[in-house]
N, C-alpha and C positions, 0 to 999 in steps of 0.2 A: 735830320739824318735817320735813315731807317735801318734797323738791324733785325736779322732773322736768326734765332737760336734754334738749331735742329736737334731736338732731344731724341736721340736714336735709341730704339730698343735693341738690345743685343740678345739674339736668340741662339742658343747653343746648337740648334739644328740647322742653322744657316751658315753656309761656308763663308770664309773671309772674302773670297773673290765675288761671291754673290752679293754680299753686303756692300762691298766697294761699288759695284754697279748700281745698287739701289740708292746708296747715299749720293753718288754722283748725280743721279737723276733728281733727287731732292734738292741738291744745290742748284741745278739748272732751273728748277721751278721758282727759285728766288730772284730771277732776273727782275731788276727794278729796285732791289735792296742795295744799300751801300756796302753793308758788311754782313757776312754770314759766318756763324760760329758753330763748330761741331764739338762733341764732347771728347773727353780723355779716353784713349785706348779703345776706341769704338771698333777697331778691326778685330780685337781679340776678346775684349772684356777686361775691365780693370782688375778683377780678382781672379782671372783665369791664368794663374801664374805659369802653369805648365805649357801654355801657348806662347809665352814671351819669346823663348828661344827658337821654337819651331817656326813661328810666324814673323820673326824679326826681319827687317829689311833695311837696306841702305837708304840714305836721304833721297837718292834719285830712283828709288824702287817703284813698285807698282802703285802704291798709294799716292806717291808724288805724281806719277804720270796721270792717274785718274783724276786727282783733285786739281791739278794744273789745268787740265782740259775743261773740267767743269767750271772752274772760276772764269776761264776765258770765255766759254760759251755763254755764261750768265752775265759776264761783265761786272763781277763783284769782287771786292776784297774778301778773301776767304781765310779765316783762321780754321784750318782743317783738323782741329783737335790734335791729339797726339798719337804717335805710333811707337811700337817697340823698335828702336833703331839699333841695328848692328853696325857699330862704327868700324872703320878700318883698323886692323891690328897695328900696333906701334912698330913691330919688327918687320912688317911687310910680309908676314907669313900668309898662308892660304886663306882665302875668303871664308867668312863664317866663324873666324876665331877671335875677332875683336870684341871689345866690351859692349854691353847693352846699355841703352839709355831710353828714358821715357821722353820722347822728343816731339815738340809741337812744330807744325809747319804753317807758315803764313804766306799766302799768294796774293799777288796784285791782280787787278782786273784783266791784265794781259796774260795771266798764267805764269808769271815769273815767281820763283821762290825768293821772297825778300827777307825772310827771317826764319831761323830755326832756334828753338829754345829747349835746352835740356833741363828737365825738372830738377830743381835744386834740393828740395826736401822730399825724400822718398819715404813712403808709408810702409809700415809693417814691423817696426822695431827690430826684431831679430829674425824675421822671416819675410817671404814674399818679395815685393819690390825692393825693400830695404837691403836685401842681400843679393838679389839677382841683377840689379841695375846699378850703374855708376851714377854719381851725383854731378849735376851740372855746376858750373862755376860762374856763369856770366848772366847779368841782368839783360833783358832784351826789350827794347821799345821799337815801335814801328810808326812812322809818320804817315798819316793819311791826309787827304786834302783838308778835312774839317776837324781832325783831332789827332792826338798821338796816343797810340795804344801802349799799355804796359802789359806784358805777357807773363802769366803765372799759371800753375796747374794744380788743381785739387788740394792736396795736403798742404801746399804752399799757403793756402788761405788762413792757416792757423799761425802764421809767422808774420806779424805786422811790419817787422823791420825790412822784409823784402819789398813790401808795397811802398814803404816810405822811400826806399832806394829808387823804385820806379818813378815815383813822383819827383824826386830830386833830378831824375834824368829827363823830366819833361812830360811824363804820362798824365793824361787827363781822363782817359777811359781805361779801366782795368778789366781785362778779359781773362776769365778763369774757366777753362774746360775741366770737367771732373767726371769721375766715376764714384760718386758719393753714396755710401750705404744708407738705406732707409732707416736703420736703427739710430742714426745720428743726424736725421734730417733737421731737427731743431737747431743744431749747431750750424748747419749749412746756411740757413736763413739768417741767423744771428750774426755770423761772421761776415757774410756778404754785406749786410747793412753796416756793421762796424767798420769794415775796410772803406766803405763809401764815405761814411761820416768823418772818420779821422783823417782821410786824405782829400776830402772835398772833391771827389771824383765820381764819375759813373762807374758802376760795376755791372758787367755782363757775365753772368755765371751760368754755364751750360752743362747740365748733367745728363746722365743716361737713364733709360728706363729698362725694364726687364730684370733678369736675374743673372749675375755673373758667377759661375762656378758655385752656385748655391747661395750667393749673397744677394738678397733683394736690393734693388737700387732705389734711391730717393726720388729721382726725377725732379720735379719742381724747379726747373730752370728759372732764373730770376734776373730782372733788370732793376737796379736801384739807382736813384739819383743822388747828387752830392749832399742832399740834406737827409739821406737815409730813407726816403720815401720809395716804396715799391711801385714801380711803374707798370710792371707786368710780371705774371708768375704762371708757369705751366702747371699741369696736373701731374699724375703719376705715370701715365702712359706715353707712348711715342706721339710727339706732336711738334709742330713748328710754332715757336713763339715769336711773333713779329711785333716790333714796337718802334714808334717814332720818338726821338729824343733830340734835344737841342744842345750840341756841344758847348755853345756859348754860355750855358748855365754854370759851367765849371768856373770860368773866369769871374762871372758875376757873383757867385757864391763866395769865392775866395776874397773878393773885394769887399763884399757886404759884411762878411764875418771872417776877418783875416787871422784866424787862429794859427795857420802855418807859419806866420811871421814871428810868432812868440816861441817857437821851438828853441830849446836850449841844449838838452841832452842829444848827443850824437853830432853836434856841430862843433862849436868852439867852447864847450863847457869847461870850466876849470877842473882840474884833477888833483886829488890829494895823494 
């Protein structure tokens, strides 16, 4: 199976619409890949908080339209990273008044939207994403012909219970788009490897390059196998990281070293 992780540089001088067109062209260039992955909030920049509201769009908005067409043209499964989603308001009031979410979109090779994941763990503590956006509630998996994807986003990487839930739901390949800062790049690599090892799954973690609202990005998108070995790693700038991997290695690893069968806590452990 061939995956292409497109590590996009977010330039504050480039309009969102221009970047959509450019990224759509990059996706089309990946024809022949099985899966293409984009980063988190690449339309605005993950730390460009002031743009979340002004650039927010519904699920069927302009990014959906552009990425659906690109996936169909290339004939690839496309994890289109995430967008600032403006959800419909609960009371049915005027458009633009619903809550914001950090929402990932996954498209089939025919251009159909097959999954949308609202990020569960929001970063920022008492500012930024944590106060501007709502929290998702549902785990999301997507069945591909050769593997089942478990979908997570950036800060989610620090919460192993989310990934264990994805594995329990059948995930074999964990896909993590991110806008991870350079100052914590060591954690990025460490956590990607940890999630792979503890869940005996592939991890495809796609970051951004450039600087978001003054915050330098880590880049260094990474693909890790179920034993924690790094199969491919990008540099700091914009690039396409392509890698071949064998999804059957997940089952072989879990059979060879069946640690997941020894789980106790979180299943039927006795409680006092």
